[in-house]
N, C-alpha and C positions, 0 to 999 in steps of 0.2 A: 371501199375506202378510196380516195383520191391520193394520188402520190405527191399532191403538191404540201410541202412541208410550210409550216406557219413561219419558220425562220430560216427559209432558204435566203442566203446571202447577208444574213446578219454576222458579224465578225466578232469574236471574241477572244481577248487575250486573258488567259487564267495565271495569274503570278500567286496564287493562293497555295497552300500547302495543308496539309490533313485532309479532312473531310468537309468542313461545312461550307468554304467557298468553292473547292472544286466540285461539290456536289450540286450547287447551282449551276454551275457551269456544264454540268451532265445534264441537266433538267433542259438548259437552252439545246445542247447538242442532241437530245432526244427528239426535238422537234426541228431539227436542221440547220442549226447555226454551225458555222464553222469555228471550232475552237482550237486556239493554242497554248498548250499547256507550257508553260516557260517554266524550267527549275533552275535551281544552282548546279554547278558542276559537279556536285556530290548527289545530287538527286534530292526530292522531296523525301523528307523523313518517312511519310507514309510508305514508301517503297518497302520498308522493313517493318511495318506495323503488325504483319501475320505473325511474325516472331517475338511479339512481344506478350509475354503472359499478362491478363488472363484470356486474350484473343484464342479462338480456337486453332488448333496445329492442322497445318497441311502443306502439303508438299508445292502446291501450287499458290502464288500471290493472288488470291480471291479479293480482297479488298483493294487493291490497286487497281483491278479490271473494274471493279464496281463503280469507285470513285473517278475515275478517268479514262471511261470508255469513250469512243467516239471522238477523241482528240488527237491533234498532231502534236508531238512533242519536240521542244528545243530546249537546249541548255544555255544560259546566257549568265556570266559573271558581273554582276552589276558592281563589285568593287572595282572592277577594270575600267581605266578612262575611257578606253575604245567602246565599252559597252554602251554609252550614252546615245551614240548614234544609231545603235540597233535599237534601243528603247524608244527613240523618239520615232523611228520608223513604224514600229510595232504601235505605237499610240495613234500615229496618223492613221494606220490601217484599220484600226478598231473602231467598232461601235461601243464595246463593252470591255472595260477593264476590270478584273475583279483581283482584290489584294487583302491578304488579312497579316502582313509583316506588321510585327509591334512597331506602334507610332516612334520611339526614339531609334531603332535600327531604320526606319522607313526615311526618317529624317536625313540620317546620315547617307543613303544611298540615293536620295532625292527622288523618291518615288512617291511622294505625297501628292495630293489632289492638285494642290497650288504651284507644285513642280511640273507636272505636265498637261494639266489641263488647257495651258494657252496653245499647246501644239496642236489642240481638236477640239474646238467648242462644242462639238457635238457630241462629245464622248460622255457615256455614262459610266461614272467612275464608281465601283461598288465594293465596299468596307465591311468585313465582318470582324468585330472585336469580341473579348471575353465580356466585358464590363461596360462598354460604350465608351464615346469619346470624351466624357467630362466627367468631373467627380474625383474625389481622392483616390479611387481605385482604377481610374482610368487606363493606368501605366502596368497594373498587374496582370501576369501571364495567366492564361486561363484555358481549360479544356471542358468538354462539355460535362464530365462528370463533377468538376468543381464549379463552374459559373451556372450551367443550366440546371444540374440538379441539386447539389448541395445549397447554393446560395440562393436559389429561388423560391425553396419551401417544399419543392416536389418530394426530397429525399427524405424530410422529417414526416411526409405524410404516407409514403408507401411502405409500410411496414404494420406490424401486429402489436398490440399492448406487450409492453415486456422486453421486445427484442429492438436489438440496437439498429442504427441504420444501416442498409446492406448496399453492397456495391452496385451501382447501376449497370444496365447495359451498355456497354461501350458503343459509341456511335450513335445513340438513339438521338440524344439531343442535337448533335452534330447534324444529322439528317432532318431533324424537323426546323433546324435554324436554316437549312440549305433552301428548304422551301420558301421562308420568309424572305430570304436574300433573293430568291429569284422574283418573288412577287414585286418586291422592291424597284428591281431591274425593270421588269415588266411595265410597272408604273410609270417609272422613268421614260421608259422608251414611248408610252403613249403620251406623256407629257411632251416628247421631242417631236412627235407627229403633229401637235398642235401649236409649237413654239418656236420649233427648229433649234432649240437649245439644249446641251446636254445636263447633266445633273450629277451632285454627289450624293449617292445613296449608301444607308447604312442600317445595319442591325448588329445586334449582340446576343451572345449566348445567353446572356442573365435576362435580356427584355423578352427572349424567346422561352425562356425557361418560367418567367413570372407569368407570361401570357398563357403558357399550359396550365400553371396552377393557377389562373385568374378566378376560380370561384372560390375556393377557400381564401384567396388574396384580396378579393373585392369583399369577402365576410369580414377579414379582419379590418377592412377601411372602416366599417360601420360597427366595430365593436360588437360582433356578433359573438354568440355562445357557441364554442364548438364542443362536439361529443368527443368523449376519450379517443385514443386509437384503436384502431378495429381490433375486436376480440370475437373471433370467429364463434367460441362456444357461449359468449353471452354478448351478442349484436345488437345494435339499436333495432334492426328489424332482421328476423328471421329469415324473410324471403328476399333480402337481399344479402346473400351470404354465400360463401364457399362450401361445397360438400364433397364428400368420396364415395366413388360408385364401388361395387365389390371387387372391379378388375383395377382397383387402384388409380384409378382416373380421376382427378380432381376437377369439379364443374363448378360455375357461377349460375344462381339464378338471380334474376332481376326482374322481381313482379311488381306491379301498381296494386292498389287495396282490391280493385275490381276483379283482379286475376285469382285472388286465394280460393274462391269457389272452384275454379278450374284447376288449380294446382290439387286440392284435397280430393277432388274427385278423380284427377288423373291418376295419383298415387295411391287409389284405392281406401282412402280414409276421410268418407264423407262425415263420420262422426265428428271429426274436428270441427266442423262447421257450426255443431250445437255446442260444443265445448266453451263452457263459460270464460274459460282462461283465456279464448282467442275470438272472443263474440266479435272484436272490432279491432281497427289499428291500434288504438291506444292500448287496449288490454293484451294484444301481441306484443307490443313494445315492453309492457311490464312485465310481460312472461316470456321474454325472447330465450331466455336459457333453457325453460322446458319445452320450447317448441323446436328449438335448434337440437336438441337432445332426440326428441321424437324423430324429426327428419333425417338425424344423422342414421338413427338405425334402420329406417326404411329405406335409405337410399344405399346403405351399406349391402342391403340385401340382394341387388342385382346389378350386373354389368351395365356400362355408360350407354352400350348399344341400345339396352333396354329402355333406359330414361330417354334416351335422345328420340326414340319413336314416340314415348309417352308425352314428352313437352312439345314435340313437332304437331302432333295430332291436337293438343291441346292450345295450340297458339302462345306458347309461353316463351319468353324470353330467357335462354340459355347461352352457355358457351362453355365447350370443354376447353381445358387448359392443355395446350398443344406444346411439345418441345420443337426446336427449329427442325430437327430431323423429320417431324412429323407435319411441322408446319408446310416445307416443300414438296410435300406428296399430296396436298391438298387440291384436289381437283379445281377448286374456285379459283385459284391462282393462274393455272393455265388457261381456264376457260374466260378469264378476265385480262388476261396478258400483263398480270402482275409479275410473274417469272417468265422471261423472253429468251429464247436462243442467244448467245453470243457467240460471234465469229473470230476465228483467227487466233484465240488465244491458248490453244493446245491445251494437254493435260487433263485435268479433270475440271476446267472450268470450261463448262458447255452452257451453262445456262447463267442469267444474271437476273437480279430484281431491278425491274422497271421503275422510272420514277412515277409518283402515285398520281399524275394529273394525265387526263385524257380530254381531247376534243372530238365530238362526234363527227364522224366524216373524213377524220385527218389522221393518217396512220404515221407513226413515230418512225425514225429512220432505224433500220436493223441495226442492232447494237453490236458494234465490233471491238475488238480488245483495246486495250490502254497502250499507249505507246512506249517504246524501250527508251531509256534515257538518251536525249539528242537525237532519236531517230529520223527527224526530219529537218535538222538544221540548215542543210545546202538548200533543201527545196524551199524553206521559208524565207531563207534569205534572198535566193533568186527573186522571190515572188516580191520582196520587201523592195527589189531595184537593187541590190549589190551585184556589182560583177565578180567575175572569177577571182581577179587578183584582190580585190577588197576581200572576199571571202577567206581566201588565204592569209591575208593580212590578220583577219580578224580571230582566225583560229590560230595563227601564231602567236598572238599577243595574249592568247588564253581567254579573251573575252567571249568567244564562242567555241568551247572546246571541241574537239572532234568526237563525233558520237563514238561511245564504248560500249553500248548495249544495255543491258538491264541490271540496274545496282541493286541487288536483292541479295 
C-alpha cells in the first residue's frame, strides 16, 4: 500500500457532540484529514458516555477513543464574545465544518450556515439532526434509539411475535448515520472540485433509519400485505429461520429454494425431499411449523462446530449469533483491518474498530488516541495566527480555557 493518504491536507473542524457527527470526522481522519475537535469548556458529554447504563462498564473511556481518535482537541466557549474571533479563524482555516448543535441553540451562538459561510465560500458545512431541517418536529431532540430506531420503523420489526419492542444497540444508528454524513461531505467536496463552491450538506438520524428500513417502508408505500411479526416456531419459511445447536449457540440459515436438497442431504435427512408436506416452497410454507420442529430436533443433536462444517461443505448460507466478546476474537476482523491497533491510549484500550470503508492501494492513518480536553489549545491558536499576548487574553476571558486534562 502507498503511504499517500486520500485526504492529506484536508482541514476539518468538528463542533459536533456524541457520535454521528464525530463519527463522520473519524472516517475523514482515517484517510488523513487534519481534524480539530472543538468542545465547550465542560467537554463533550460523550466523554462520560461509558459511565451511563446500559453501555458496558469499563475503567477506560473506550467510546471516546472510538469516536474521536486521530483528532486534535481544543476548547472554545462560544458564549464568550471573544470566541467569535477564534470561530472565524477556524472557519477560514477549514475545508469542512461539522455541527449537530440544535438549531435554536445554534442561532443563539451564531453558528448557523448563514452566520459563518460568508467567511469561507469554499466551506463544506455538514449538519446532522434528529428529524431533519423542516417539518413540525424539526426542533425535537433525538438520539439514535428514538430517531433512527423507533421513529423509522426498524424497532417495530426487530422483534418476535408477542414480544414488546426491545432496547436497540446504543450507537448503532449513530454510526450508520456517520457514514451517510461522510458520504454527503465527500459528495460536496467533489462538487467543490468542479465548481470551486462550498455547500451546506445534511442528513438526519430519521432519514438514515428510514433508509435502513427502506424495504418494508417501500412496501408500505405500495400498500403491500405484511406477514405477521416473526415467530420462529411457525415462520413463513423454515429455511429462513433461527435455530439452536447442542452447545446452546444460536444460528441463522438463509436458504433459497434451490438449496433445499443440499440442506436435507447435509443434515442426513434425504427422506424430507420426498415428504409430501415439503415437496415445494408453497407446501413448506403451509407446513412450516412441522418442518421447524423437525429441524429443531436435528440441530439440537450436534454442536455448532458440526453444523458449521456441514453448512460450509454444502455451500449453504448461515451465520452463528456471536456476542461482542466473541466478535472481537473473530480472525476475520484482524485479517481485514476491521479491528486495528490504537496508539497512545494506555490502559486496556489497545485496539479500536476501524471505519468500514477501504480503498485498495491506500493505507489508512494509524489510529491514535482521542485528545484530552483542550489538549492542543495553544498549538491550534498559534497555527491560526494568534500571538502569545492574544492567546493569554483569550485564556483570561475564558473564551479558550486553559487545558485541564481529560474530563471523565
